[in-house]
C-alpha positions in Angstrom: -0.9 -36.4 81.3 2.8 -36.6 79.7 4.3 -37.0 83.0 2.0 -40.1 83.8 3.0 -41.7 80.8 6.6 -40.9 81.2 6.1 -43.1 84.4 4.5 -45.8 82.6 7.1 -46.3 80.1 9.4 -46.5 83.0 7.5 -49.2 84.8 7.3 -51.1 81.6 10.7 -50.7 81.0 11.6 -52.2 84.5 9.1 -54.9 84.2 10.4 -56.0 80.8 14.0 -56.2 82.1 15.5 -59.5 83.5 16.1 -58.3 87.3 18.4 -59.9 89.5 15.8 -60.2 92.3 13.0 -62.3 91.8 10.7 -60.6 93.9 12.1 -57.1 94.4 11.7 -55.5 98.1 9.4 -52.7 97.5 9.4 -49.7 99.4 5.7 -48.7 99.3 5.2 -44.6 99.3 1.6 -43.5 99.9 1.4 -40.2 98.3 -2.1 -38.3 99.2 -2.5 -34.6 98.5 -2.8 -33.1 101.8 -1.3 -35.9 103.6 0.4 -35.4 106.8 2.2 -38.8 107.1 4.1 -40.6 104.7 4.0 -44.4 105.5 6.8 -46.8 104.0 6.1 -50.2 104.2 9.0 -53.3 103.1 8.1 -56.5 101.5 10.6 -58.7 101.7 12.0 -60.3 98.4 13.6 -63.5 97.2 16.8 -63.9 95.4 16.5 -65.6 92.1 20.0 -66.4 92.5 22.9 -65.8 94.6 24.8 -62.5 93.9 28.8 -62.5 93.9 29.0 -60.4 96.9 29.5 -60.8 100.6 26.1 -62.0 102.3 23.9 -61.6 99.1 21.0 -62.7 100.7 20.7 -59.1 102.6 20.8 -57.3 99.5 17.4 -56.1 98.2 16.5 -53.7 95.4 14.2 -50.8 96.4 11.4 -49.3 94.4 8.7 -47.0 95.4 4.7 -47.4 94.7 2.3 -44.5 94.6 -1.0 -46.2 94.8 -2.8 -42.6 95.4 -2.1 -41.9 91.9 -1.8 -45.0 90.4 1.8 -45.7 90.2 3.0 -49.1 91.1 6.7 -48.6 90.5 9.0 -45.7 90.8 12.4 -45.2 91.1 14.4 -43.5 93.9 14.4 -39.5 94.5 16.9 -37.4 96.4 14.7 -36.5 99.2 13.5 -40.0 99.5 17.0 -41.2 99.5 17.8 -39.2 102.7 14.7 -40.2 104.6 15.2 -43.6 103.9 19.0 -43.4 105.1 18.1 -41.5 108.2 14.6 -42.9 109.3 14.7 -46.6 108.0 14.9 -49.2 111.0 14.8 -52.1 108.2 18.2 -51.2 106.7 21.7 -50.9 107.7 22.2 -48.6 104.6 20.8 -47.9 101.3 22.7 -46.8 97.9 21.6 -44.9 94.9 23.2 -45.2 91.5 22.4 -44.4 87.8 24.7 -44.8 84.7 26.6 -41.8 83.1 28.3 -40.9 80.1 31.6 -38.8 80.4 34.4 -37.0 78.6 37.8 -37.6 79.8 41.0 -35.2 79.1 44.3 -34.5 80.7 45.7 -37.9 80.3 46.5 -38.6 76.8 44.1 -38.5 74.0 40.4 -36.9 74.9 38.1 -39.7 75.2 34.2 -40.3 76.0 33.6 -43.4 78.8 31.0 -45.2 80.6 30.4 -43.8 84.3 28.4 -44.7 87.1 27.2 -42.2 89.7 26.9 -43.4 93.2 25.9 -42.4 96.7 28.8 -42.7 98.9 27.1 -45.9 100.5 26.5 -48.0 97.4 29.7 -49.8 97.0 30.1 -50.8 100.7 26.8 -52.4 100.9 28.5 -54.5 98.3 31.4 -55.2 100.2 33.5 -53.8 97.8 37.3 -53.6 98.9 39.5 -51.5 96.6 42.6 -52.7 95.0 44.1 -49.2 95.7 43.2 -46.2 97.6 40.0 -46.1 99.4 36.3 -45.8 98.2 33.8 -42.6 98.7 33.4 -41.0 102.2 30.3 -39.5 103.3 32.3 -36.2 102.9 33.4 -36.7 99.3 29.6 -37.2 98.4 28.8 -34.3 100.2 27.9 -30.8 98.3 30.6 -28.5 97.9 33.2 -31.3 98.8 36.3 -31.5 96.6 35.8 -33.3 92.9 37.1 -37.0 93.4 36.7 -39.9 91.1 37.2 -44.0 91.5 38.7 -45.6 88.4 37.8 -49.5 87.5 40.8 -52.0 87.6 40.3 -52.2 83.9 40.6 -48.3 83.2 43.6 -48.1 85.6 45.4 -50.5 83.8 44.5 -49.3 80.2 45.0 -45.7 80.9 47.6 -45.8 83.8 49.8 -49.0 83.6 48.6 -50.1 86.8 50.7 -47.6 88.3 49.9 -47.4 92.3 51.2 -43.6 92.1 47.6 -43.0 90.3 46.4 -42.0 93.8 46.4 -38.1 94.3 46.5 -37.5 90.7 44.0 -35.3 88.8 41.9 -36.5 86.0 39.6 -33.8 84.1 36.2 -35.0 84.0 33.5 -33.3 81.9 35.8 -30.3 82.4 36.3 -30.8 86.0 39.5 -31.8 87.6 39.0 -34.5 90.1 41.1 -36.2 92.5 41.9 -39.9 92.0 41.0 -41.5 95.4 40.9 -45.3 94.4 40.7 -48.4 92.2 38.0 -51.0 92.0 39.3 -54.4 92.6 39.9 -56.9 89.6 36.8 -58.9 88.2 34.5 -56.3 89.9 31.1 -56.2 88.3 28.2 -53.7 89.7 25.2 -55.8 89.6 23.6 -56.0 86.1 24.9 -52.8 84.7 27.9 -52.7 82.1 31.3 -51.9 83.0 31.9 -48.6 84.1 35.3 -46.8 83.3 34.8 -44.2 86.1 32.6 -43.7 89.3 31.7 -40.5 90.5 29.8 -39.2 93.6 26.3 -37.8 93.4 26.8 -35.2 96.0 23.4 -34.3 96.7 22.5 -31.2 99.0 20.6 -32.5 102.0 19.5 -29.2 102.7 18.0 -28.1 99.1 16.0 -31.6 98.8 12.4 -31.2 99.0 9.4 -33.6 98.1 10.4 -34.2 94.5 7.6 -34.3 92.3 9.0 -33.8 89.1 9.6 -36.8 87.1 13.2 -36.6 86.5 13.5 -36.5 90.6 12.7 -40.1 90.2 15.2 -41.6 87.9 17.6 -43.4 90.0 18.0 -46.8 91.0 18.7 -47.9 94.7 19.7 -51.0 96.7 19.7 -51.7 100.5 21.2 -54.2 102.8 18.9 -55.1 105.2 19.9 -55.6 109.1 20.1 -59.0 111.0 16.6 -59.4 112.3 15.2 -56.4 110.9 11.4 -55.7 111.0 9.8 -56.1 107.7 8.2 -52.6 107.9 9.2 -49.1 108.2 6.8 -45.9 109.4 8.2 -42.4 109.0 6.1 -39.5 110.1 
């Protein structure tokens, strides 16, 4: 019962927000005990207003629906993310993201900053071009890869004085040294989120994801970019 109440609260919170999308694309997940096939269908959404990204008309929000257990809206889980990315015929790519809170040491006074965790496709989906360095690669976002971090433009200016030599330097985040690989462009804002100082890769392990049933596993947001002339539904067995 607690799990269902938590899910309902999650749904109500999202419905109460002012989303960037009028009719959000729903990736419908039919969940049934003993079912041998999982069926996904995409319902195309209409943007409320143009977003400040290249080809914004192709951007969609992605949520899941579990009618078999009476849940109308769920966020993303790691196992479903990999299925979407590997099998979708509708999306060019999909990105997952969630807010974070980080402790930074090793550069001046220790501080607590706002962060953003993303999969490697998230920023490219939005057409982000770094002001310096590069964005995350799929290797950066793989489990066991060297720890990396991206800086926001404002944080780069504030903490590093806008020095180009920041690329390759180490920054200790939550007790882990991370290599700075890039700086986001000036004026960049990530969807409807508050600006984050640091961006980290999720580094999910593809081989360790399963059909996630725990509430916590469905806690991340997702966005995708539709392909030109893409079909309006996907079916995955």
